[in-house]
C-alpha positions, 0 to 999 in steps of 0.5 A, a space after each residue: 493621919 494626925 501625927 504631931 501632938 499639937 494637931 492630935 490635941 486640937 482634934 481631941 478638944 474639938 471632939 473629932 477624936 477621942 483618946 480611946 480611938 487614938 490609943 486604939 490606933 497606936 495599939 493597932 499599929 504596934 500590932 501590925 508593924 512592930 513585929 519587924 521593928 521590935 521597938 517595944 518591950 512591954 505594953 501596958 494596954 489595960 492601964 493605958 485604956 483606963 487612962 485614955 477613958 479618964 482623959 475622955 471624961 476630963 476632955 468632955 468636961 472641959 478639964 483637960 490637964 494640959 495639951 498632953 491630955 490623952 496623948 500616948 507616949 512610950 518610955 525608954 526601958 531604963 526609965 522607971 514606970 510603976 507596974 512595968 518592967 524596967 530591965 535596962 536591957 539586962 536578963 538579970 532585971 527581967 523580972 524587976 517591976 518598980 512600984 513608982 514612976 521616976 519623976 519625969 514619968 510622974 510629971 507627964 502622967 499627971 499632965 494627962 499623958 497615956 503611958 503605953 509601954 516600954 521601949 528597947 535599949 542595949 544592955 545597960 544603955 551603953 552602946 550606939 545600937 539597940 539589941 540585947 540578949 533579952 529582947 533582941 534587935 531593934 530595927 530602923 523603919 526607914 530600912 529594916 536591915 539597918 539600925 535606928 542607933 542607940 541607946 534610945 533605938 527603940 524609942 526612936 523607931 516607935 516614934 518615926 513609925 507612928 506607933 506613938 506620937 512621942 517618947 521619953 528617952 535618955 542621953 548620956 553620950 548622944 543616945 537621943 540625938 544620934 537615934 533621932 538623926 538616924 530616924 528623921 526626928 527631933 532629938 532634945 537633950 536638956 542641960 543637967 538638971 533642967 529636967 529633975 530626976 528622982 527614983 530611977 536606976 543608979 547613975 553610972 554616968 554621974 551627971 552626964 545622962 539626962 531624960 529628954 525626948 524623941 518627937 516629930 517636931 520641935 513644937 512637940 519637944 518644947 511641949 514635953 520639956 515644959 511639962 517635965 522641967 522645973 526645979 525639985 529641991 530633992 534634985 539639987 541640980 535642978 535648982 541651978 539650971 537656967 542661965 538667963 537670956 542670950 545677948 541681944 545680938 545676931 546669933 553667933 554660931 561656931 560650925 565644927 564640920 570635923 573633930 581633929 580629922 575624924 571621919 565623916 560620911 560625905 553626905 553627912 558632911 555636905 548636908 551639915 555644910 548646907 544647913 550652916 549656909 542656910 543659918 547664914 541666909 536666915 541672918 546668923 553669923 556662922 564661923 567655921 572652926 575646929 574642935 575647941 577642947 581637949 578631945 583626947 581628955 574627953 575620950 579618957 573621961 568617957 572611958 573611965 567614968 563609963 567602965 567604972 560605972 559598969 564595974 560598980 553595977 556588977 555588984 549592985 542588987 547582990 551581984 545579980 547583974 554580973 552573973 548574967 551580963 552580955 559579952 560586951 558588958 562583962 568586957 566593960 566591967 573587966 576594964 572597970 575593975 582595973 580602974 582605981 579610986 585615984 583614976 576616978 578622982 583624976 577623971 572627975 578633975 578632968 571633967 571640971 577642967 573640960 567644962 571650963 574649957 568648953 564654957 569659954 567658947 560660949 563667951 564668944 558664940 551662942 551655938 555650936 553646930 556639928 553633925 549629930 552622927 558621923 555615919 549613916 545608919 549601919 547593919 542593925 545587928 552590928 554595934 557600930 560601923 566598921 568603915 566611915 567615909 572609906 576608912 576603918 572605924 572603931 566603936 566610938 567613931 560614929 559618936 565623936 560629936 556627941 559625948 563632949 555635950 554630956 560631959 559638959 552638961 549642956 543642952 543640945 537638940 538634934 534636928 532632921 535636915 536632909 535625906 542621903 542619896 539612898 533615902 536615909 535621914 541625916 541630922 545635925 546637932 545645935 549645942 548651947 551654953 549651959 542653962 540656955 535650953 528655952 533659948 535653944 528650943 526657941 531658935 530651933 523652932 525659928 530655924 525649922 520654920 524657915 527651913 522645914 525638915 524632910 517629911 517623915 514617910 507614913 510607914 503603913 507597911 513594914 516588912 523585913 528588908 522593905 518598907 511600903 
């Protein structure tokens, strides 16, 4: 079974495969496997079939638009796609259907991709697992009793199970990288502005959230990035995103195994340490260190920005979200209502100070290495693991390694590196300085060639509680 975009594109160009047959395979797998996984929340079969036919005509005439020609993709449900519901996991938006594509979707569609459907999210994409009152709970194909993480959990589950070759997601605090770790995928989070955004939902996390990808390989992440990136004058952030080449030296890596005494699953810690050793063997200079920024300040920023954003949303669309929001969202909104304008401005000042503090580390190091997630996947219905490494854990303890990257606006890539003793995937993240996106992707390509990740199972059969 062809799974990587490059292999599929070669088969399409040779005539060994048609875009329509490829789409049929995806639709058949969704029908067979997704009743248990619950990764998709909307399928656009009619328009997808029309797009596949058009791709076949272009392929037959040698006029393919890109290597994405005829490749089915899924889109996370907080990214707008014309003609498809955009619910953001909220009952109040169940009937909202936008009439235009958000810019990253428009770019992949113009490149010939076939947009197949939307994937599940937690309400307003603000939690680290994937469940909501509108569509229910998404499950991990590696073990359907467990979560694929969040908030891009539906996207991750669908790609890992081979329902589509790749997915577009968003990452506002680790929402791509952690699900990638929990499902054995490559999770790509670009610098702020690297992929411009227009015509989407309100930006409740200021500029912390970006569009990225969940793929099976780094090559696929690079391909999708090459099509979605690039400046658009209407998104000024996209005009300043590239920072030039890395210095001509051995790659210097700061390996941070733990953040200020935070709990880390022993198998995650051991796998990350082994990856750090592998980097040394491939020629990198690796230095082990501790957290290099004010972690308490980062946590404060996250709470103020996210809660104020939720409170704002409760008044959006004439207050319709507030009338039907879930328990967790209502609790966040109540916190947000108590935040003053002065509190919010003070948090933005803290953001600027933290970005300066973090930028200084990249004067000495090219990369920072940490685990992607502090915990292995936990029960699918639970919003977070209540224990990590035998210690009681709170709502964000599993996510301690990722949020600072979003506050700083940096590029990061999550890579699958190992399997736990019980066969669950483990991933790491590599973080680079602002605008070093292309260099980071190139480095990740080199590393995965030197040390290939564990293969994904075929997942030809998925039943609740078992995988065959």
